[in-house]
N, C-alpha and C positions, 0 to 999 in steps of 0.2 A: 896390300898384306892384311888390312883390317878385316875386308870382305872374306878372306879365306879363313881367318882366325873365328869369325863368328859362324862360319859354315861347319868348321870343326867342333867349335863349342855346341852349336845348336844340334848337332848329330850326337854329340856326347850326352845331352841333356835328354834326348829321347824325342826332340820336337821334330825330327826328320826320319825318314824312313832309312833304315840299315841297310847295307847290300844284300843281306838274306832275305829283308822283307821286300825289297825291289825284285829279287830273283824270284820270290814267290809268286808275287803278282804277275809274272810274265809267262804263266803257263798258258801256251796257245791252244786252240782247237785241235790242232794236230798233234801236239803232245797229249791231250786229253784222249783222243782216240786211239793212239798208240798204246796209251797206258791202259785204258779200258779193254784192250785187245790182249793183255798180258796173261790173264788166265787163260791156261791152256787146257784143252780137251774138257771143256763144261759139260759134255755129253757122255763123258767116262768111257769113250770107246776103246781106249788103249788099256785100260784097268786090267791087272791082272797078266801083262805082257811085260817083257823086259825093257821095251824102251818107253814105258808109261811115265808121265811126269808126276803121277799120283804113287806116293809111297806110303807104305803101311808100316807102321810100329805100334808096339804094346808095352805094358809094364815089365814084363819078363815072360819067360817060360815058353811053353808050347803055344802054339797059335789059338787064341780063344775068341776071335771073331770072324765070322764069315762075312765075305764082301760079294756083291754080285751086281750086274747091270742088266737092265731089261728096259727097251726104248727110251734110252737117255736118262733113265731112273736109276740111281744108286741105292742099294740096300745093304745096311750094316746090321749084323745081327751077333748075338753071344751065343757061342758054341762050348765054352769051357768056362774055367773060374777066375782067369787074370781079372784085375780090376778095370782096366780101360785099354781102349784101342783107338788109334788116331790114324785117319787116312788123310793125308795133305800134299800140297804142292808148294815149292819156293816161288815168290814174285820177288825179282829184283829190278829195281828201277831207281836211278838217282832222285827221280821226281818224288819219291817217299819221304827224303829226308825232311823232318819239320812239317809233314802234311798230315792231313787227317784222311784215313782210309776207310772206306765202308765196304764190308764182306757180306754178301747177303745170298740167300738161297730160299727156295720153296722146300718147306720140311713137312713132313707128315710123321707122326709117333704112335707106337704102340710099345711102350718101354715101361716096363715094371719098376717101380721104387724099392722092391724087395733086393737089397745086396748083402753080399757077405763080407765086404771089405770096408773099409774106415773112410774111403774118398768122397762118399756122398753120391747119390744117385742123380746122374743127369746125362743129356745127351743132346747133341746138337751142332753148332757151328764152333769152330775151332780157330782162333787166331793168335799167332806168336809173333813177337816183335822185340826190338831194341835190345838193350844191355841186360844181361842176366837172364834172358829168353823169358821175358815176360810173356805171359799168355791169359787169354780171355777164353773160359772154357763154358760154352753153352749158357752164357750169361744173358739170357732171353728168356720169354715165357711163350708157350710153354716150352719144357725142356724134360718133362717126366709125365707119364700117364699116356692117355690116348687122345689124339687131336688129328683133325683131318688138314688136308694141304693148306698151308698158309706161308708168306713170305715173312721171313725173320732177318735180320740185320745186326751186325756188330760194327761199332765204329771206334777207332783209337786214334790218337795222334802220335804218329812216329816220332821218337826223339831226333834232334838234329844229328847229323853224321851217321845215320842209320838209313840204309838204302834197300832193305829187304824185309819181306814179312813172310810167313807160313800161313798158308789158308787151307781149311779143309773141314773136317767132321770128326767129332769125339763121341765115343759110346763109353758110357759109363755107368749105364743103368742095369737093371736085373734082365731078365728074360725080355725076349721082344725083339722089335725091328724098328730102327730109322729109316726113313727114306728120304732121299733127297734130289732135287732136279734144278736146273738152271741156276747153277753158282754164279756169281758175278763178282768182282772186284772193281771200285771206283775211287777216284779222289773226289773228296766233298767239293774241293775248287771245281771242278769239272761238271758238276750237276747244274742243272738250270734254275 
């Protein structure tokens, strides 16, 4: 009885791995490969079709942003005056709970910082997660102005009990275009 009591006491005091920590450590190479393939249509081939996993939404009103695809590159540009538009898809996987996810893509920008709304000018990666729909909106550099192709990434620890994130792109700048290619979603535990 004493060994069982000590094991419970040790676990309670934090000197032993809790079941959720043990479970997290058990991410297999197979699970990682499956998760890393969870982003569908990374070349945007179905964009604009009814069966597309990519979903467009905006602040309100008539459509204010154009989306197009050419050679696996996604183009997002302002055509009217609503403050923001988002193109995203949902990634659902039990492996997300309590883990850190990285969402990355190659981005190229020619986005003006002259806006007529109060949300601030920025454009880039979009990642929504957890309770209250917390979002990371283009919190990377650069996210406004002109820049050539470069890889940018967002990382967030998904709260315990949540098994989905939304990843994509936000356009909240003035005139111009945001270009994207090769989006990828990964668990940090799966990286070498």
